[in-house]
N, C-alpha and C positions, 0 to 999 in steps of 0.2 A: 210463560211455556215458549218455547222455539217454536217459531214457524214452518212448517212443511213444505218443499216445491210445490205441491197440486196447490196448496192454499195459497201462495204468495200469487202463483200465475193466474189462479182463478181471480183473486184481489183485482188484480192487477188490468186482467182483460174486462171484467166489469165495469170498472172504473173508464178505461177508454172508449168502450163499444156506448157508454152512457155520455162521455162528454160528444165524441163524437154522434150522436142521434142528436142531441142538444143542437151542435154545433150549425148541422145538419139541415136540421129543424128550421132554427132562425134564418140561416141562409137563404132557405128553400122559400121560405116564406116571404121574404121579403122581394126574391126573384119573381116571383108572383103576383105581389103587387106592384111593381115598379113595371112587369110586362100590362097589365089592366088599366093602371091610372097613367100613365106615359106611352102609348106603343110604340112611339118614334124611338125607343130607348131599347130597342129589342135586343141589336147591336151590342149593347153596352152591357145585357144582362147576359148576353151568350158570353164575351169576355169578360165578366164577372164570375159567372158558374166555374167557366173554365180555373179562376183561379181556384175558386174555392176545392174542385178537386183537387189540383196542384197540391193544395194547403194539404188535403186529406191524405194525399200520398206522402207527404214531408211528415204530416202526424204520424204516421201509422210506423213509418219507418226510424223516428226519432223513439217510441214508446218500445218497437220490435226490439231496436237496439239495447235499450233499459232491461228490458225481458231476459235479454241471452247473455249481456253481460256476464255476470256472474259461470257459465257455463261456458263461453270463449275463452276465459280467464282462468278456468281449471282445464282445457285444454289444454292453452298455452304451460301453463306450471307441468302436465304431464309428459310434454315435448319436452321440458329442462330436464328432467330429470335422468334422458337420454346422456345429457351429455356432463352431467355433474353427480358422482356417485355419492355423497355423503348430502345430495340435499334431504330437506327437512319439511314437510309442510307443518305449517305454520294456522291454526282455525282460528278463522275472522267470527265473528261473532254477529254481525250484521246477515252472513248468509243463512239460506234454509236449511231444517234440519237436514235432508235428506245429502246436499252438500258437504255438509261438516262431517257427516259417517261415512261418505265415501272417501274425505280427507285422511278421518280414522282409519278405514280399513287400507287405503293405502301404506298410512306412515306403519302400520303392524305388517303389512306384506314386506316392505321396505328394511324394516327389523329383522323381522324372522329369512330375509334375504341375506341380509350383511352376516346370522348368525350363522347361513348354512354355507357362506363363504368362509367364514374363520375360520368353521369344522371345516371345511376341505383343504386348508391350507396345512389345519393342525396335521390333517390323514394323510396329506402327500406327504409334510415333513418327517412323522412316524414310520409312514411305509418305507423313505428314504430311507431310512437309519435302518430300520427290519431287513431291508433287502440287502444293505450295506455291508454288513457283517458277515452274513456266509459266502456273500460272493467274496469278501478280502480273505477269508480264511481259504475259500478254494484255489482262490490265484495262488496264497502264496503255498501250497500243498504241492499244484501244477509246477511252480517255478522250481520246488524243492526236489521234486520228483525228473524235472528237465534238468538239474546242474547235478545227478547223480544219485540221487536217492533211491530211482529205481533199482538199483544196481543190488541193494541192501533187500531182500526177500521182508525181513520182518519191518523195517520202517519203512518200504514202499507199501506192504499190507495197511501198514496204521494209516498211513494217510489216505489212499482209496478208501477203506473203510470209512474214514473223517470226510473224505469228499462225495460219498454216498451219503451218507447221513446229512451233510449241508443241502444235497440238493434233494433229499425227502421232504426236509422243513423248507424247502423254496417251493415245490410241488405243492405241499401243505396249504401254506401260504396262499400259494395264487388261487388256490383253489376254493378256501375258503372267504376271500376278497371279491370272487366272482359272485360263490353263494351271495354272502351279503348285499353285495350289490344289487342283485336278482331279486335278493327280500324286501329291500328296502326301498329301491325305485320303481317296483309293480312295473316293470314294462312289459312281462305278459303275466296276465292272472292266471294262477295255478288256479284246477278247477277245484271246488274243494266237493266237498261227498260229505254222508254219514259214517262217523269215523267210530270205529267203539277203541277209547282210549285205554282200555282195562289190557285190551287182545296185545296193542302196539307195547305196553309197557310190558307185560310178561316176556314179551319177545325179545325185548331189548334187552331185558334184566338176563335172561337165559344166555343171548349172545356173549353177556360179560361173563359168562360165571366160570371160562377157563381164565381168561386173564387174571381176573379178583384169586384164582385160589392160586396161580404162580406168584400174583404178590402179596401172597397171605393174608389176603380181607375176603370176606363174607358178604355178601350178600344177600338182605334179607327183603322178603316184599309182605306188604300186609295192603291188602286189596279187597275193597267191597266185594261181595258177590251181585249180580245184576245191576250195575250200574249202566247208567243209559248214556246212549250215544249222543257223540254232540257234532256240528257242522266244522269241517275244518279242512286243510291240506293234510295227506298221509306223511307223504314226504317229508315235510316240514316240521308236522308233531314227534317223527323218527328222529327227526335230526335233534328236533329240540331235548330229547331225553337222553340220546347216545352223549349229546356235548357234555348234560349233567351230570351221569354218571360216570364218564369218560373221567371227567374234574375230579368225582366224588374219589374215582381210584387211585389216579396222579396225587392228587395231595391228601395221601391217607399213609399211615405205617404199617408195617406187617405186625398183625393179631388183630389192624380194627376192622372197622364193620360201614355197612353202608346201605339204608335202608330206604326202602321205596314207597312211599304210600301213597292210596288213591282210592279217594270215598266222596261222597256230597254233601252238601250241608242240606242239615233235615229243611229248615225254612225256607232257604232260598231255592234250593236244586243247584247251587253250583259246582261244579267239580274240582276238589284241590288234590291236587298233585305236588307231593312234596317229596324233595331226595334229601337225607341227610349225613350228615359222615360224620366219623370220631377222629377226624385228622388234625389237622395242625392249626385250622382256623384261622380268622382275617382278624389283623388288629384293627379297631375301631374307627380310626382314624385312615385307615385304607378303603374301607365298607364302599363310600358314596362312589367309587372308580371301581369297582370291578365289574361293569356293563361298560367301561370304556374300551375304544378296539384299540390294541397295541397291548393292552395293560395289563401286567404282571405281579402278583404278589408271592416272588418267587425269594426273593431277599429275607422272608422270615418262613419257608415251607420248603424245606427240601423235597425229594421226590424219588423214587426207587424206580429205578429200573426202566424207565423210559424216553425216547426223546423229548427236546424239547417244543413246546406247542408254538404256535400262530399269536396267541396272542388277541384271537377273536372270536375265540368258543363262546364266551359269554354274551358275546356282541351279539352273535347270529341267536344265542338264547333268547333274549333282549328283543331283538325285529320279527324274529317268530312270533314272541308272546304277543308284540304289538302288535301283530297283522291276524290274530285271533281273539285280541280286544279283549287279553286276559291283564289280570293285575300279577306281576312280578315282587318280592319281598325276600329280603337276606333276612339272617338273623346265622349272627356266627360271635364265637370268643376264639381268641387267642389260645391254644392248646387245650381245648374242648370239642373243635370240630364245627360245622357249620349245615347250615340250612336252608334249602331255597325251596320257596312255598309259591306257586302257579295257582291262582284262581280265577276258573275259568269263567263265563259269564252262562247263565240257563239255558240250557238247549232249547229250540224249537223240535226237536225231532220227535 
């Protein structure tokens, strides 16, 4: 069984105490004997006691260094992390348990930091790509207008409409990026209150009625009565529902249906929110990627009448679900539709 730092220090301190006590007892007894037996040796005894005191200081310093050596070594290794990004600690079996646990914790922290850096680099690459495309389109259209296309009302009108559409896409992307960053970074803690998720669900469904009608899609509601309130951030939950229903309409077909359900589990009292559509579905090989930033499964799913999305909608949904400690599941089959299921933990309300 591994020994803790506290146990190790205790045992070593006890050993030092008994060694010093025995040494001082022997040397002190010898000094007293010399003073009483040979009084003229007082000066010699004083010199002798001085040497004993110096020896005590020397031994104390020696043992103290021995005890603190592992801690000083760890300090030096922590300092080295600053200069070596690929540094990874190896456990030393002879070290006490706590120091090994500290090493393991720091290794986990280093691995997570590396993972976050990789994610950040991938995010920057994806964001650069997503921003480059609309900016290139805008630049080309402006150049065409400057070169004379502005003189043709039909062409200039089309180009201006395309520029406006790209600017709207950029604005939405920037807004979504800021929202996602705000939710994930927790730079500011949003106020949590008692929230009636059933009221929010009813309101968001009603807000989409006109848009769904224009797309020839029906919205069905299946919301239990007298559902308990939950602790959460109302604005974020509204955004979560908005994004889910928005996707369910976007990736559907005329004559399709969106079903929004909200109920509680009888045993666990967990709230279960489901948004299902009868749209084009998601192939099984793409399901693991749906919550990635800027990921779109649009190659197999046409949409009707709406502008290109930012590719951040479901990433925001996932971030909000995580903030509310909700489990999120996706069930989908290509050509048959998609079900998004969120399971919220039991509320203390």
